[in-house]
MDTraj code that builds the backbone (N, CA, C; nanometers):
import mdtraj as md
import numpy as np

residues = "UNK UNK UNK UNK UNK UNK UNK UNK UNK UNK UNK UNK UNK UNK UNK UNK UNK UNK UNK UNK UNK UNK UNK UNK UNK UNK UNK UNK UNK UNK UNK UNK UNK UNK UNK UNK UNK UNK UNK UNK UNK UNK UNK UNK UNK UNK UNK UNK UNK UNK UNK UNK UNK UNK UNK UNK UNK UNK UNK UNK UNK UNK UNK UNK UNK UNK UNK UNK UNK UNK UNK UNK UNK UNK UNK UNK UNK UNK UNK UNK UNK UNK UNK UNK UNK UNK UNK UNK UNK UNK UNK UNK UNK UNK".split()
xyz = np.array([
    [23.2898, 0.4510, -12.7917],
    [23.3583, 0.5568, -12.7094],
    [23.4843, 0.4938, -12.6492],
    [23.5978, 0.5546, -12.6682],
    [23.7218, 0.5008, -12.6148],
    [23.7263, 0.5050, -12.4652],
    [23.7969, 0.4150, -12.4051],
    [23.8082, 0.4124, -12.2572],
    [23.9086, 0.5168, -12.2157],
    [23.8686, 0.6009, -12.1218],
    [23.9601, 0.7079, -12.0784],
    [24.0043, 0.6869, -11.9318],
    [23.9995, 0.5628, -11.8867],
    [24.0433, 0.5276, -11.7538],
    [24.1924, 0.5544, -11.7403],
    [24.2385, 0.6227, -11.6364],
    [24.3805, 0.6438, -11.6167],
    [24.4541, 0.5103, -11.6014],
    [24.5685, 0.4994, -11.6602],
    [24.6423, 0.3753, -11.6537],
    [24.6684, 0.3331, -11.5088],
    [24.6789, 0.4284, -11.4189],
    [24.7007, 0.3943, -11.2763],
    [24.5850, 0.3185, -11.2120],
    [24.4671, 0.3294, -11.2750],
    [24.3463, 0.2593, -11.2212],
    [24.3302, 0.1216, -11.2812],
    [24.3999, 0.0900, -11.3879],
    [24.3871, -0.0422, -11.4568],
    [24.4660, -0.1458, -11.3769],
    [24.4070, -0.2658, -11.3800],
    [24.4723, -0.3803, -11.3167],
    [24.4852, -0.4901, -11.4219],
    [24.6029, -0.5480, -11.4295],
    [24.6263, -0.6634, -11.5226],
    [24.6279, -0.7894, -11.4344],
    [24.5474, -0.8843, -11.4755],
    [24.5397, -1.0105, -11.3982],
    [24.5562, -1.1307, -11.4878],
    [24.6135, -1.2342, -11.4385],
    [24.6255, -1.3603, -11.5139],
    [24.4891, -1.4293, -11.5069],
    [24.4469, -1.4848, -11.6201],
    [24.3122, -1.5424, -11.6286],
    [24.2833, -1.6454, -11.5148],
    [24.3841, -1.7197, -11.4750],
    [24.3606, -1.8277, -11.3785],
    [24.3515, -1.7751, -11.2310],
    [24.3806, -1.6454, -11.2140],
    [24.3767, -1.5924, -11.0805],
    [24.2347, -1.5509, -11.0323],
    [24.1373, -1.5561, -11.1286],
    [24.0045, -1.5199, -11.0915],
    [23.9102, -1.6320, -11.1320],
    [23.8374, -1.6874, -11.0408],
    [23.7356, -1.7875, -11.0679],
    [23.5978, -1.7219, -11.0687],
    [23.5252, -1.7482, -11.1743],
    [23.3902, -1.6925, -11.1881],
    [23.2909, -1.7782, -11.1090],
    [23.1723, -1.7247, -11.0831],
    [23.0700, -1.7962, -11.0078],
    [23.0366, -1.9372, -11.0659],
    [23.0512, -1.9504, -11.1970],
    [23.0186, -2.0739, -11.2607],
    [23.1359, -2.1703, -11.2543],
    [23.2450, -2.1337, -11.1855],
    [23.3594, -2.2216, -11.1735],
    [23.4632, -2.2012, -11.2842],
    [23.4261, -2.1280, -11.3873],
    [23.5189, -2.1016, -11.4957],
    [23.6129, -1.9855, -11.4572],
    [23.6990, -1.9490, -11.5551],
    [23.7939, -1.8413, -11.5240],
    [23.7681, -1.7230, -11.6177],
    [23.8529, -1.6255, -11.6076],
    [23.8330, -1.4991, -11.6839],
    [23.8239, -1.5165, -11.8358],
    [23.8772, -1.6237, -11.8882],
    [23.8715, -1.6455, -12.0346],
    [23.7296, -1.6545, -12.0851],
    [23.6348, -1.6768, -11.9954],
    [23.4954, -1.6712, -12.0397],
    [23.4414, -1.5338, -12.0684],
    [23.5211, -1.4350, -12.0327],
    [23.4796, -1.2936, -12.0513],
    [23.5467, -1.2356, -12.1765],
    [23.4709, -1.1564, -12.2522],
    [23.5288, -1.0860, -12.3658],
    [23.5514, -0.9395, -12.3251],
    [23.6240, -0.8707, -12.4144],
    [23.6451, -0.7260, -12.3958],
    [23.5058, -0.6612, -12.3894],
    [23.4835, -0.5808, -12.2897],
    [23.3563, -0.5137, -12.2701],
    [23.2675, -0.5807, -12.1687],
    [23.2970, -0.7065, -12.1319],
    [23.2148, -0.7756, -12.0331],
    [23.2479, -0.7204, -11.8946],
    [23.1492, -0.7384, -11.8051],
    [23.1620, -0.6920, -11.6654],
    [23.1735, -0.8111, -11.5704],
    [23.2370, -0.7785, -11.4534],
    [23.2629, -0.8772, -11.3479],
    [23.2337, -0.8144, -11.2189],
    [23.1459, -0.8736, -11.1364],
    [23.1110, -0.8272, -11.0022],
    [23.1976, -0.9015, -10.9024],
    [23.2632, -0.8315, -10.8178],
    [23.3488, -0.8940, -10.7132],
    [23.2937, -0.8595, -10.5746],
    [23.2735, -0.9598, -10.4918],
    [23.2250, -0.9368, -10.3538],
    [23.3423, -0.9257, -10.2595],
    [23.4621, -0.9725, -10.3004],
    [23.5753, -0.9743, -10.2146],
    [23.7003, -0.9247, -10.2980],
    [23.8026, -0.8739, -10.2336],
    [23.9247, -0.8419, -10.3035],
    [23.9784, -0.9661, -10.3764],
    [24.0161, -0.9501, -10.4990],
    [24.0611, -1.0644, -10.5797],
    [24.1684, -1.0151, -10.6793],
    [24.2845, -1.0837, -10.6810],
    [24.3897, -1.0581, -10.7771],
    [24.4210, -0.9076, -10.7949],
    [24.4283, -0.8371, -10.6839],
    [24.4587, -0.6938, -10.6952],
    [24.3378, -0.6009, -10.7270],
    [24.2208, -0.6596, -10.7379],
    [24.1013, -0.5764, -10.7613],
    [24.0151, -0.5730, -10.6331],
    [23.9597, -0.4535, -10.6084],
    [23.8787, -0.4333, -10.4920],
    [23.7348, -0.4804, -10.5193],
    [23.6526, -0.5022, -10.4183],
    [23.5123, -0.5376, -10.4445],
    [23.4449, -0.4330, -10.5242],
    [23.3500, -0.4732, -10.6048],
    [23.2784, -0.3836, -10.6949],
    [23.2654, -0.4389, -10.8358],
    [23.2338, -0.3511, -10.9269],
    [23.2204, -0.3901, -11.0665],
    [23.3404, -0.3530, -11.1433],
    [23.3860, -0.4465, -11.2272],
    [23.5050, -0.4334, -11.3080],
    [23.4691, -0.4636, -11.4508],
    [23.5357, -0.4049, -11.5526],
    [23.5113, -0.4324, -11.6934],
    [23.6458, -0.4741, -11.7578],
    [23.6313, -0.5715, -11.8459],
    [23.7504, -0.6152, -11.9219],
    [23.7695, -0.5132, -12.0366],
    [23.8888, -0.4532, -12.0386],
    [23.9175, -0.3572, -12.1431],
    [24.0169, -0.4043, -12.2491],
    [24.0898, -0.5144, -12.2201],
    [24.1798, -0.5735, -12.3185],
    [24.2256, -0.7088, -12.2725],
    [24.2715, -0.7858, -12.3684],
    [24.3376, -0.9104, -12.3408],
    [24.4764, -0.9085, -12.4072],
    [24.5776, -0.9567, -12.3450],
    [24.7092, -0.9675, -12.4108],
    [24.7854, -1.0859, -12.3531],
    [24.8942, -1.1157, -12.4174],
    [24.9813, -1.2255, -12.3787],
    [25.0599, -1.2771, -12.4955],
    [25.1408, -1.3815, -12.4743],
    [25.2238, -1.4313, -12.5789],
    [25.1490, -1.5024, -12.6857],
    [25.0388, -1.5660, -12.6495],
    [24.9577, -1.6435, -12.7475],
    [24.8355, -1.5578, -12.7908],
    [24.8357, -1.5103, -12.9172],
    [24.7253, -1.4235, -12.9623],
    [24.5879, -1.4946, -12.9706],
    [24.5862, -1.6260, -12.9780],
    [24.4587, -1.7006, -12.9755],
    [24.4042, -1.7159, -12.8391],
    [24.4903, -1.7431, -12.7445],
    [24.4453, -1.7585, -12.6060],
    [24.5315, -1.6702, -12.5138],
    [24.5145, -1.5382, -12.5204],
    [24.5904, -1.4499, -12.4374],
    [24.5632, -1.4818, -12.2897],
    [24.6658, -1.4662, -12.2073],
    [24.6524, -1.5124, -12.0681],
    [24.6338, -1.3997, -11.9650],
    [24.6347, -1.2718, -12.0016],
    [24.6163, -1.1660, -11.9146],
    [24.5070, -1.0696, -11.9594],
    [24.4212, -1.0404, -11.8595],
    [24.3102, -0.9439, -11.8838],
    [24.3458, -0.8160, -11.8190],
    [24.3154, -0.7051, -11.8901],
    [24.3331, -0.5725, -11.8364],
    [24.1909, -0.5321, -11.7908],
    [24.1806, -0.4977, -11.6620],
    [24.0538, -0.4660, -11.6034],
    [24.0473, -0.3207, -11.5536],
    [23.9269, -0.2630, -11.5603],
    [23.9107, -0.1267, -11.5032],
    [23.7930, -0.1229, -11.4090],
    [23.8090, -0.0503, -11.3035],
    [23.6943, -0.0380, -11.2089],
    [23.5836, 0.0389, -11.2715],
    [23.4582, 0.0036, -11.2476],
    [23.3470, 0.0772, -11.3048],
    [23.2873, 0.1634, -11.1937],
    [23.2830, 0.2948, -11.2098],
    [23.2286, 0.3806, -11.1055],
    [23.0766, 0.3557, -11.0819],
    [23.0355, 0.3788, -10.9583],
    [22.8978, 0.3559, -10.9227],
    [22.7992, 0.4245, -11.0129],
    [22.8282, 0.5472, -11.0517],
    [22.7335, 0.6205, -11.1445],
    [22.7167, 0.5471, -11.2767],
    [22.8250, 0.4887, -11.3252],
    [22.8211, 0.4129, -11.4533],
    [22.7368, 0.2852, -11.4326],
    [22.7543, 0.2164, -11.3188],
    [22.6815, 0.0969, -11.2920],
    [22.5298, 0.1269, -11.2840],
    [22.4923, 0.2342, -11.2194],
    [22.3553, 0.2771, -11.2108],
    [22.2935, 0.3067, -11.3491],
    [22.3749, 0.3739, -11.4309],
    [22.3272, 0.4076, -11.5633],
    [22.3085, 0.2775, -11.6449],
    [22.3975, 0.1824, -11.6363],
    [22.3853, 0.0579, -11.7057],
    [22.2598, -0.0222, -11.6578],
    [22.2361, -0.0223, -11.5286],
    [22.1211, -0.0952, -11.4729],
    [21.9887, -0.0312, -11.5181],
    [21.9871, 0.1070, -11.5237],
    [21.8713, 0.1779, -11.5692],
    [21.8386, 0.1436, -11.7182],
    [21.9455, 0.1420, -11.7960],
    [21.9229, 0.1116, -11.9393],
    [21.8769, -0.0341, -11.9567],
    [21.9313, -0.1252, -11.8791],
    [21.8901, -0.2632, -11.8895],
    [21.7379, -0.2784, -11.8440],
    [21.7029, -0.2048, -11.7372],
    [21.5640, -0.2051, -11.6882],
    [21.4663, -0.1509, -11.7934],
    [21.5053, -0.0444, -11.8566],
    [21.4217, 0.0157, -11.9647],
    [21.4117, -0.0785, -12.0807],
    [21.5227, -0.1463, -12.1187],
    [21.5170, -0.2425, -12.2306],
    [21.4238, -0.3553, -12.1953],
    [21.4340, -0.4064, -12.0734],
    [21.3477, -0.5182, -12.0274],
    [21.2001, -0.4756, -12.0314],
    [21.1681, -0.3545, -11.9831],
    [21.0348, -0.3071, -11.9806],
    [20.9808, -0.2919, -12.1234],
    [21.0651, -0.2494, -12.2184],
    [21.0222, -0.2378, -12.3579],
    [20.9910, -0.3729, -12.4170],
    [21.0720, -0.4734, -12.3810],
    [21.0559, -0.6100, -12.4343],
    [20.9314, -0.6762, -12.3771],
    [20.9046, -0.6577, -12.2507],
    [20.7973, -0.7280, -12.1826],
    [20.6681, -0.6405, -12.1723],
    [20.6743, -0.5216, -12.2223],
    [20.5551, -0.4345, -12.2163],
    [20.5339, -0.3771, -12.0723],
    [20.6440, -0.3762, -11.9947],
    [20.6378, -0.3176, -11.8629],
    [20.5942, -0.4153, -11.7578],
    [20.5749, -0.5440, -11.7910],
    [20.5334, -0.6436, -11.6929],
    [20.6491, -0.7283, -11.6537],
    [20.6419, -0.7833, -11.5402],
    [20.7476, -0.8752, -11.4881],
    [20.6931, -1.0093, -11.4624],
])
top = md.Topology()
chain = top.add_chain()
for i, resn in enumerate(residues, 1):
    res = top.add_residue(resn, chain, resSeq=i)
    for name in ("N", "CA", "C"):
        top.add_atom(name, md.element.get_by_symbol(name[0]), res)
traj = md.Trajectory(xyz[None], top)
């Protein structure tokens, strides 16, 4: 399904401006991956963000990620799907 996020909601960030919890940077994320932010970072507000594109001068190692905020309803839907998948794999036990 194509992304229909308005361009005004998208944020473009340089990969080095965001450090992940594991100490790495945004280059560890692929298009479609999610990022949870607890604090404002590189023009993004706290919450869940998704990588929608990579671009830059070097096609092998693009240096800018285009991010979109993920609405709460979408986050809840993703969590429910993950929970159902986990239950199916484990037989409903934890």
